[in-house]
C-alpha positions in Angstrom: 93.8 110.8 81.6 95.6 108.2 83.4 98.7 106.0 82.4 99.6 102.4 83.5 103.8 102.7 84.4 106.1 99.4 85.9 108.2 100.3 88.7 110.1 98.3 91.3 108.6 94.9 89.8 104.8 96.2 90.3 102.5 98.3 88.0 100.5 101.2 88.7 97.6 103.4 86.9 98.7 106.9 88.0 97.1 110.3 86.8 98.6 113.5 87.4 98.3 115.0 90.7 98.4 111.6 92.3 100.5 110.4 95.4 101.8 106.8 95.7 104.0 104.9 97.2 106.3 102.8 95.5 109.2 101.0 96.2 112.2 102.8 97.3 113.8 104.7 94.6 117.7 106.4 95.6 117.5 109.4 93.6 120.1 112.9 94.6 117.2 115.3 92.8 114.1 115.7 93.8 112.3 114.4 90.4 111.8 111.1 89.1 110.9 109.8 85.5 109.6 106.6 85.1 110.6 105.8 81.0 108.5 102.3 81.3 105.3 103.1 80.6 102.9 100.5 79.7 99.4 101.5 78.6 98.3 105.5 78.6 94.3 106.4 78.3 94.1 109.7 75.8 91.3 110.9 73.3 90.6 107.8 71.4 91.2 105.0 74.2 93.6 103.2 75.7 96.5 102.9 74.1 100.3 101.8 74.1 102.2 104.6 73.2 104.9 104.8 71.3 107.0 106.9 73.2 105.9 108.1 77.0 107.3 109.0 80.1 105.8 109.7 83.5 107.7 112.9 86.0 107.0 112.8 89.6 108.5 114.6 92.9 109.5 112.5 95.5 107.2 114.1 98.6 109.4 111.6 101.3 110.5 108.5 102.2 109.6 106.4 104.8 108.8 102.5 106.1 105.4 100.4 105.6 103.9 98.6 108.3 105.7 95.3 110.3 104.8 92.4 108.8 105.3 89.5 111.2 106.6 86.0 109.7 106.0 82.8 111.7 107.2 79.4 111.3 106.3 76.8 113.4 107.0 72.9 113.5 104.5 71.0 114.9 105.5 68.4 118.0 109.0 69.6 117.1 109.7 72.3 120.0 110.5 74.4 117.2 108.9 78.0 116.9 110.3 81.3 114.9 109.0 85.1 114.6 110.8 87.3 112.2 109.3 90.9 111.6 110.3 92.8 108.5 109.3 96.3 107.4 109.9 97.4 103.9 111.0 100.7 102.6 108.9 102.8 100.4 109.5 106.4 98.8 106.4 108.4 98.6 106.1 110.2 94.9 103.4 112.9 93.6 102.8 112.4 90.0 103.5 115.7 88.2 102.9 115.0 84.3 102.6 112.6 81.9 104.0 112.9 78.2 102.4 110.5 75.3 103.7 110.9 72.1 104.4 114.4 72.2 101.5 115.9 74.2 101.6 116.7 77.8 99.4 116.5 80.4 100.2 118.2 83.9 98.3 118.2 87.6 95.7 120.5 87.7 96.6 123.4 90.1 
């Protein structure tokens, strides 16, 4: 049982109990709800649910690996090196609710 959600401009395939890193989410509470569910695999295959939501708890915040961006113009004595680290939020999927049926993580 899994669902495909969209958050931060990206799509993720999630199942109850999964831990994943998403774009930084500013949430005061420790739980986050994702209402943009694109697909859902249930008993009768993969379908787009009429009403679905995914509930997750925030595990932590952090910064990703450094990505170096290097610009060079040949024969012009121009070089520029720039680094970037993207912020992320690590979440654990607690439950998936689709069409009135709730699927929880196995303890």
